[in-house]
PAZAPA-4460 file (N, C-alpha, C; in steps of 0.05 Angstrom, whole numbers, plus 32768, in hexadecimal, padded with zeros to 4 digits):
% residues 237
    n_x    n_y    n_z   ca_x   ca_y   ca_z    c_x    c_y    c_z   seq   type   mol
   8A0E   85D6   88E0   89F4   85D5   88D3   89E0   85E6   88E4     1      M     A
   89CC   85F0   88D7   89B9   8603   88E3   899E   85F6   88E8     2      S     A
   898F   8604   88FA   8973   85FD   88FF   8962   8613   88F3     3      T     A
   8952   860C   88DF   8940   8620   88D2   8924   861C   88DC     4      Y     A
   8916   8632   88E2   88F9   8632   88E5   88EE   8644   88CF     5      V     A
   88DF   8638   88BD   88D5   8646   88A6   88B8   864C   88A9     6      M     A
   88B1   8666   88A8   8896   866F   88AD   8889   8677   8892     7      I     A
   8872   866B   888D   8864   866F   8873   8857   868B   8872     8      H     A
   884D   8691   885A   883F   86AA   8856   8821   86A7   8857     9      G     A
   8813   86BC   884F   87F5   86BB   884F   87EB   86A7   883B    10      A     A
   87D4   869B   8842   87C7   8687   8832   87D5   866C   8831    11      W     A
   87EC   866A   883E   87FC   8651   883E   87FB   8643   8859    12      H     A
   8807   862C   885A   880D   861E   8872   882A   8615   8871    13      S     A
   8834   8609   8886   884F   85FF   8886   8854   85EA   8871    14      G     A
   883F   85DC   8868   8843   85C7   8855   884D   85D1   883A    15      A     A
   8846   85EA   8833   884F   85F5   8819   886D   85FA   8819    16      E     A
   8879   85FC   8830   8896   8600   8831   88A6   85E6   8833    17      L     A
   8898   85D0   8836   88A6   85B6   8839   88B8   85AE   8822    18      E     A
   88B1   85B3   8809   88C3   85AC   87F3   88DE   85BB   87F6    19      P     A
   88DD   85D4   87FE   88F5   85E3   8803   8904   85D9   881B    20      V     A
   88F5   85D4   8831   8901   85CA   8849   890F   85AF   8845    21      A     A
   8904   859E   8834   8910   8584   882F   892C   8587   8822    22      A     A
   892E   859A   8810   8948   859F   8803   895C   85AC   8816    23      L     A
   8953   85BD   8828   8965   85C9   883C   896E   85B3   884F    24      V     A
   895C   85A1   8857   8963   858B   8868   8978   8579   885B    25      R     A
   8976   8575   8840   8989   8564   8832   89A5   856F   8833    26      A     A
   89A8   8589   8839   89C2   8595   883D   89CC   8592   8859    27      S     A
   89BD   8585   886A   89C6   857F   8885   89B9   8590   889B    28      G     A
   89A8   85A2   8894   899B   85B4   88A8   8982   85A7   88B3    29      H     A
   897A   85B1   88CB   8960   85AA   88D6   894C   85C0   88CE    30      S     A
   8934   85B8   88C5   8921   85CC   88BC   8905   85C5   88C7    31      V     A
   88F8   85DA   88D1   88DC   85D7   88DB   88CA   85EA   88CB    32      F     A
   88B2   85E1   88C5   889F   85F2   88B6   8884   85F2   88C3    33      T     A
   8882   8600   88DA   8868   8600   88E8   8853   8611   88D9    34      P     A
   883A   860A   88DE   8824   861A   88D3   8819   862C   88E9    35      T     A
   8816   8646   88E2   880D   8659   88F6   87F0   8657   88FC    36      M     A
   87E8   865F   8914   87CC   8661   891B   87BE   8674   8906    37      T     A
   87A7   866C   88FD   8798   867A   88E9   8799   866C   88CE    38      G     A
   87AD   865B   88CA   87B0   864D   88B1   87AE   862E   88B4    39      N     A
   87A8   8626   88CC   87A5   8609   88D2   8788   8601   88CC    40      R     A
   8783   85E9   88C4   8767   85E0   88C0   8756   85E4   88D9    41      P     A
   873F   85F1   88D5   872D   85F6   88EB   8732   860E   88FC    42      G     A
   8749   861D   88F7   874E   8635   8906   873A   864B   8900    43      D     A
   8732   865A   8914   8720   8670   890F   872D   8685   88FE    44      P     A
   871F   8691   88EB   872A   86A4   88D9   8729   86C1   88E4    45      K     A
   8723   86C2   88FE   8725   86DC   890C   8740   86DE   891A    46      T     A
   8752   86CC   8915   876D   86CC   8920   877B   86E6   891A    47      T     A
   8789   86F1   892E   8798   870A   892A   87B6   8705   8928    48      G     A
   87C5   871B   8923   87E2   8719   8920   87EF   870E   893A    49      L     A
   87E6   8718   8951   87F2   870F   896A   87EF   86F1   896E    50      E     A
   87D8   86E6   8965   87D3   86C9   8967   87E7   86BA   8956    51      D     A
   87EC   86C4   893E   87FF   86B7   892C   881B   86B7   8937    52      A     A
   8823   86CE   8941   883E   86D1   894D   8841   86BD   8965    53      I     A
   882C   86BD   8976   882E   86AC   898E   8830   868E   8986    54      Q     A
   8823   8686   8970   8824   866A   8968   8840   8662   8961    55      S     A
   8850   8674   8956   886C   866D   8950   887D   866E   8969    56      I     A
   8878   8681   897A   8887   8681   8994   8882   8667   89A3    57      L     A
   8869   865E   89A3   8862   8645   89B0   8870   862D   89A3    58      D     A
   8871   862D   8988   887D   8617   897A   889B   8615   8981    59      F     A
   88A9   862C   8981   88C6   862C   8987   88CB   8623   89A3    60      I     A
   88BA   862C   89B6   88BE   8625   89D2   88B8   8607   89D6    61      S     A
   88A2   85FE   89CB   889A   85E2   89CF   88AD   85CE   89C1    62      E     A
   88BA   85D7   89AB   88CD   85C7   899D   88E9   85C9   89A8    63      S     A
   88ED   85DB   89BB   8906   85E0   89C9   891C   85E6   89B4    64      N     A
   8916   85F9   89A2   8929   8600   898D   893A   8618   8996    65      L     A
   8952   8619   898D   8965   862F   8994   8978   8633   897C    66      D     A
   8985   864A   897C   8998   8651   8967   898C   864E   894B    67      D     A
   8975   865B   8948   8963   8657   8931   8969   866B   891B    68      I     A
   8968   8661   8902   8964   8673   88EB   8947   8674   88E6    69      V     A
   893B   868B   88EC   891E   868E   88EA   8917   869D   88D0    70      L     A
   8909   868F   88BE   8902   869A   88A4   88E4   869F   88A2    71      L     A
   88DD   86B6   8896   88C1   86BC   8892   88BD   86C4   8875    72      G     A
   88A8   86B8   8869   88A1   86BE   884D   888A   86D1   884C    73      H     A
   888C   86E7   883E   8876   86FA   8839   886A   8704   8853    74      S     A
   8851   86FF   8858   8844   8707   8872   8854   86FB   8889    75      Y     A
   8860   86E4   8886   8870   86D8   889B   8887   86EA   88A5    76      G     A
   888F   86FD   8895   88A4   870F   889D   889C   8720   88B5    77      G     A
   8882   8728   88B6   8878   8738   88CC   8878   8726   88E5    78      I     A
   8870   870D   88E1   886F   86FA   88F8   888B   86F5   8904    79      V     A
   889F   86F1   88F3   88B9   86EB   88FE   88C5   8704   890D    80      I     A
   88BE   871C   8904   88C6   8733   8913   88BB   8733   892F    81      T     A
   88A1   872C   8931   8894   872A   894B   88A1   8715   895D    82      G     A
   88A7   86FE   8950   88B4   86E8   895F   88D0   86F0   8969    83      V     A
   88DF   86FD   8957   88FA   8705   895E   88FB   8719   8975    84      A     A
   88E7   872A   8976   88E6   873E   898B   88E3   8732   89A6    85      D     A
   88D6   871A   89A7   88D0   870E   89C1   88E2   86F6   89C7    86      R     A
   88F1   86EC   89B3   8900   86D4   89B7   891C   86D7   89AA    87      M     A
   8928   86EE   89AD   8941   86F4   899F   8957   86E1   89A7    88      A     A
   8957   86D7   89C0   896D   86C7   89C9   896E   86AC   89BB    89      S     A
   8959   86A3   89AE   8958   8689   89A1   895D   868B   8983    90      R     A
   8961   86A3   8978   8962   86A7   895B   897E   86AF   8953    91      I     A
   898A   86A0   8940   89A4   86A6   8936   89A3   86BB   8920    92      R     A
   898F   86B8   890D   898C   86CA   88F7   896F   86CB   88EE    93      R     A
   8966   86E2   88E5   894C   86E5   88D8   894F   86E6   88BA    94      L     A
   893E   86D8   88AC   893E   86D7   888F   8922   86DF   8885    95      V     A
   8921   86F5   8876   8908   86FF   886A   8908   86F6   884D    96      Y     A
   88F5   86E5   8846   88F2   86DB   882B   88DC   86E9   881C    97      L     A
   88E3   86FB   880A   88CE   870B   87FC   88B9   8714   8811    98      S     A
   88C2   8720   8826   88B2   8723   883E   88AD   8740   8845    99      A     A
   8898   8744   8854   8891   875E   885F   88A2   8763   8878   100      F     A
   88AD   877B   887A   88BC   8784   8891   88AD   879B   889E   101      V     A
   88A3   8796   88B6   8893   87AA   88C3   88A1   87B4   88DD   102      A     A
   889D   87CD   88E3   88A6   87D8   88FC   888E   87D9   8910   103      N     A
   8894   87DF   8929   887F   87E1   893D   8869   87F4   8933   104      N     A
   8850   87EB   8936   8839   87FB   892F   8831   87F9   8912   105      G     A
   883E   87E9   8902   8837   87E5   88E6   8829   87CB   88E2   106      E     A
   8816   87CA   88CF   8809   87B1   88C7   8811   87AB   88AA   107      S     A
   880B   8792   88A2   8810   878B   8886   8800   879E   8873   108      L     A
   87E7   87A4   887B   87D7   87B6   886A   87E3   87D1   8867   109      S     A
   87F3   87DA   887A   8801   87F4   8877   8817   87F3   8863   110      D     A
   8820   87DB   885B   8838   87D8   884B   8832   87D1   882E   111      L     A
   8819   87D0   8826   8811   87C9   880B   8803   87E1   87FE   112      V     A
   8802   87E3   87E4   87F3   87F8   87D7   87D6   87FA   87E1   113      P     A
   87CB   8812   87E2   87B1   8816   87EE   879A   8806   87E1   114      S     A
   879D   87FF   87C7   8788   87F1   87BA   878A   87D2   87BE   115      H     A
   879F   87C9   87C9   87A3   87AC   87CB   878E   879D   87DC   116      Y     A
   8786   87A8   87F3   8771   8799   8802   8758   8794   87F2   117      P     A
   8751   87A6   87E0   8739   87A3   87D0   873B   878E   87BB   118      G     A
   8753   8783   87B6   8757   876E   87A3   8750   8752   87AE   119      L     A
   874F   8750   87C8   874A   8737   87D5   872C   8731   87D7   120      L     A
   8725   8717   87D8   8709   870F   87DA   8704   8706   87F6   121      T     A
   86F0   8713   8803   86E8   870C   881E   86D5   86F5   881E   122      S     A
   86D9   86E2   8831   86C7   86CB   8833   86B2   86CE   8849   123      L     A
   86B2   86E5   8856   869E   86EB   886A   86A2   86DF   8885   124      G     A
   86B8   86D0   8889   86BD   86C4   88A3   86D6   86CF   88B0   125      D     A
   86DF   86E6   88A6   86F8   86F3   88B0   8710   86ED   889E   126      G     A
   870C   86DD   8889   8723   86D5   8878   8720   86E1   885D   127      S     A
   8736   86E2   884F   8737   86EB   8833   8747   86D7   8822   128      V     A
   8741   86D7   8809   8750   86C7   87F5   875A   86D8   87DF   129      V     A
   876D   86CE   87D1   877A   86DC   87BA   876E   86D2   87A1   130      L     A
   8762   86E2   8790   8757   86D8   8776   876D   86CC   8765   131      P     A
   8766   86B6   8757   877A   86A8   8747   8788   86B9   8733   132      F     A
   877B   86CB   8724   878B   86DB   8710   87A1   86EC   871D   133      P     A
   879D   86F5   8735   87B2   8704   8743   87C9   86F1   874B   134      I     A
   87C1   86DA   8756   87D4   86C5   875D   87E5   86BE   8745   135      W     A
   87D8   86B9   872F   87E6   86AF   8717   87FA   86C3   870C   136      R     A
   87F3   86DC   870A   8804   86EF   86FC   8817   86FF   870F   137      D     A
   880F   8702   8728   881F   8713   873B   882F   8702   874E   138      A     A
   8825   86EB   8757   8832   86DB   876C   8843   86C4   8761   139      Y     A
   883A   86B7   874B   8848   869F   8742   884B   86A1   8724   140      I     A
   8855   86B8   871B   8858   86BE   86FF   886E   86AE   86F1   141      N     A
   887E   86A0   8700   8894   8691   86F4   888D   8673   86F1   142      D     A
   8874   866C   86F5   886B   8650   86F3   8858   864C   86DC   143      A     A
   8856   8633   86D2   8842   862E   86BE   8827   862D   86CA   144      D     A
   8812   862D   86BA   87F7   862F   86C3   87EF   8617   86D5   145      L     A
   87F8   85FF   86CE   87F1   85E8   86DE   87FD   85EA   86FA   146      E     A
   8816   85F3   86FC   8823   85F6   8716   8815   860C   8726   147      T     A
   880D   8622   8719   8800   8638   8727   87E5   862E   8732   148      A     A
   87D6   861F   8722   87BB   8616   872C   87BF   8601   8742   149      R     A
   87D2   85F0   8740   87D6   85DB   8755   87DE   85E9   876F   150      R     A
   87EF   85FD   876D   87F7   860C   8785   87E0   861B   8791   151      A     A
   87D0   8628   8780   87B9   8638   878A   87A5   8626   8799   152      Y     A
   87A2   860E   8790   878F   85FC   879D   8798   85F4   87B9   153      D     A
   87B1   85F8   87C0   87BB   85F1   87DA   87B8   8608   87EE   154      R     A
   87B1   8620   87E5   87AF   8637   87F6   8796   8635   8808   155      L     A
   8797   8643   881F   8780   8644   8831   8778   8660   8837   156      N     A
   875F   8666   883D   8756   8681   8844   8766   868C   885B   157      P     A
   876D   86A5   8859   877F   86B1   886D   8770   86C6   887E   158      H     A
   8776   86C6   8899   8769   86D9   88AA   8770   86F6   88A4   159      P     A
   875D   8706   889D   8762   8722   8895   876E   8732   88AD   160      L     A
   8766   872B   88C5   876F   873B   88DC   878E   873A   88DF   161      K     A
   879A   8725   88D6   87B8   8724   88D7   87C5   8739   88C5   162      T     A
   87B6   8742   88B0   87C0   8757   889F   87BC   8773   88AA   163      F     A
   87A7   8776   88BA   879F   8791   88C3   87A9   8797   88DF   164      T     A
   87AF   8782   88EF   87BA   8786   890A   87D6   8793   8908   165      D     A
   87DB   87A6   891A   87F5   87B3   891C   8809   87A1   892B   166      K     A
   8821   87A0   8921   8837   8791   892F   883E   87A1   8948   167      L     A
   8841   8793   895E   884A   879F   8977   8865   8792   897F   168      V     A
   887A   87A1   897D   8895   8798   8985   88A3   87AE   8995   169      V     A
   88B6   87A6   89A6   88C6   87B9   89B5   88DD   87C3   89A4   170      R     A
   88E7   87B2   8991   88FE   87B8   8982   88F8   87B5   8964   171      T     A
   88FD   87C9   8954   88F8   87C7   8937   890E   87B6   892B   172      N     A
   8909   87AA   8913   891D   8798   8907   8939   87A3   8904   173      P     A
   893C   87BC   88FD   8956   87C8   88F8   8967   87C9   8912   174      A     A
   8959   87CA   8929   8967   87CB   8942   896B   87B0   894F   175      E     A
   8960   879B   8943   8964   8780   894E   8981   8777   894B   176      M     A
   898C   876A   895F   89A8   8763   8960   89B0   874C   894D   177      A     A
   899D   873A   8948   89A5   8722   8938   89A8   872A   891B   178      M     A
   89B9   871B   890C   89BD   8720   88F0   89A3   871B   88E1   179      P     A
   89A0   8728   88CA   8988   8726   88B9   8990   8722   889C   180      K     A
   897F   8714   888D   8982   8711   8871   8967   8716   8863   181      S     A
   8969   871F   884A   8951   8722   883A   8955   8714   881F   182      F     A
   8942   8701   8818   8943   86F4   87FF   8930   8703   87EC   183      I     A
   893B   870D   87D6   892C   871C   87C3   8928   870B   87AA   184      N     A
   890F   8703   87A4   8909   86F4   878C   8904   8709   8776   185      C     A
   8915   8709   8762   8917   8720   8750   88FF   8723   873D   186      T     A
   88EF   870E   8739   88D7   870F   8729   88BE   8711   873A   187      E     A
   88C1   8717   8753   88AA   8719   8765   889A   8732   8760   188      D     A
   8881   8730   8757   8870   8747   8752   8857   8746   8764   189      T     A
   8858   8738   877B   8842   8738   878E   883C   8755   8796   190      A     A
   8851   8765   8799   884E   8782   879B   885A   878E   8782   191      L     A
   884F   87A4   8778   885A   87B0   8760   8877   87B9   8764   192      P     A
   8886   87B8   874F   88A3   87BF   8751   88A7   87DD   8756   193      H     A
   8892   87ED   8753   8894   8809   875C   888F   880C   877A   194      S     A
   8887   87F7   8787   8881   87F7   87A4   888A   87DC   87B0   195      F     A
   88A4   87D7   87AE   88AE   87BB   87B2   88B3   87B3   87CF   196      P     A
   88B5   8799   87D2   88BF   878E   87EC   88DC   8796   87F0   197      L     A
   88EC   8793   87DB   8908   879A   87DB   890E   87AF   87C6   198      H     A
   891B   87C5   87CE   8927   87CC   87E7   8916   87DC   87FA   199      P     A
   88FD   87E2   87F3   88EC   87F3   8803   88E9   87E9   8820   200      R     A
   88E3   87CF   8823   88E0   87C3   883D   88F9   87B6   8848   201      L     A
   8909   87AA   8837   8921   879D   8841   8934   87B0   884F   202      S     A
   8934   87C9   8846   8947   87DC   8852   893F   87E3   886F   203      E     A
   8927   87DB   8877   891F   87DF   8893   892C   87CB   88A6   204      K     A
   893B   87B8   889A   894A   87A5   88AB   8964   87B0   88B5   205      L     A
   896C   87C8   88AC   8986   87D2   88B3   899C   87C3   88A4   206      G     A
   89B0   87B9   88B2   89C4   87A9   88A5   89B9   878D   889F   207      L     A
   89BB   8784   8886   89B1   8769   8880   89C0   875E   8868   208      Y     A
   89BE   8743   8865   89CA   8735   884E   89B4   8733   8838   209      R     A
   89BB   873B   8820   89A8   8738   880A   89AF   8720   87F9   210      L     A
   899B   870F   87F5   899E   86F8   87E3   8989   86FB   87CD   211      V     A
   8992   86FC   87B5   8980   8700   879E   897E   86E6   878E   212      Q     A
   8966   86DF   8786   8962   86C7   8776   894C   86CC   8762   213      T     A
   894E   86C1   874A   8939   86C3   8736   8920   86B4   8740   214      P     A
   8908   86C0   873B   88F0   86B2   8742   88DA   86C4   874C   215      G     A
   88C3   86B8   8750   88AB   86C7   8758   88A8   86C7   8777   216      S     A
   8892   86D3   8780   888C   86D3   879D   8887   86B7   87A7   217      H     A
   887F   86A4   8796   8879   8689   879E   888D   8675   8793   218      E     A
   88A6   867B   8797   88BC   866A   878E   88BB   864F   879C   219      L     A
   88AE   864E   87B3   88AB   8634   87C1   889C   861F   87B0   220      C     A
   888A   8629   879E   887C   8617   878C   888A   8614   8771   221      F     A
   8894   862A   8767   889E   862A   874B   88BB   8620   8749   222      S     A
   88CC   8623   875D   88E7   8619   875C   88F2   8615   8778   223      N     A
   88E9   8600   8786   88F3   85FB   87A2   8911   85F9   87A4   224      P     A
   891E   85ED   8790   893B   85E9   8792   894A   8604   8792   225      A     A
   8941   8616   8781   894D   8631   8780   8949   863F   879A   226      R     A
   8931   863D   87A5   892B   864B   87BE   893B   863F   87D5   227      L     A
   893E   8624   87D5   894D   8618   87EB   896A   8622   87EB   228      A     A
   8976   8625   87D3   8991   862F   87D2   8993   864C   87DD   229      Q     A
   897F   865C   87D6   897F   8678   87E1   897B   8678   87FF   230      A     A
   896B   8666   8809   8966   8664   8826   8980   865D   8834   231      V     A
   898F   864A   882A   89A9   8642   8836   89BD   8659   8835   232      I     A
   89BD   8668   881F   89D0   867F   881D   89C8   8695   8830   233      E     A
   89AE   8699   8833   89A5   86AD   8846   89A9   86A6   8863   234      A     A
   89A8   868C   8869   89AA   8683   8885   89C6   867D   888F   235      G     A
   89D9   867B   887D   89F5   8674   8885   8A01   8689   8897   236      R     A
   8A15   8681   88A7   8A24   8694   88B8   8A37   86A4   88A7   237      D     A
***
């Protein structure tokens, strides 16, 4: 059995991954779903990417975890790359779930279409939110309206600086020694299919295992059981 550490994406916390984690635990695995600095209640919204990465490094160290399957969803993909660069000896496999794959010197903002930052709503405290119409049709297009609204109400304002800060790593993902997987949700339109996460960014992993599953960018809300199965397939030896 494996030990999973599942890292959430932007606007989320670890709680949103708990329905998936519970199903992975039911298969006999240990699963942890920490919330990164910047997305915890009361966190300053001036939090940067390095702060988010350090919060996961601290969680792994303080929890004394080893031989980890480290999963990152969306923005969390950049975070797990930073964690893996500094804590490679504790990680068995990296799993990128509909995730951004960045090399040294790249930010999330560098990896999206140029007009995307203008779609977000600034709250004036360093954070941004995603307007509901974009969430509904681009992020959770496989859910009914009630599920989409209920999920949207659980989101929290996200620190913009984590999107614009450049990742600093010594080793790019393709050169990292541990095995890697990429879960591609085939109805994910959070990025346009002409500028996709897969294969445009997944190929930056070098050698990796591809797991494809039907569903949107927010499969954790719309079909946790389907996502849990994909996570287990992606994380197995």
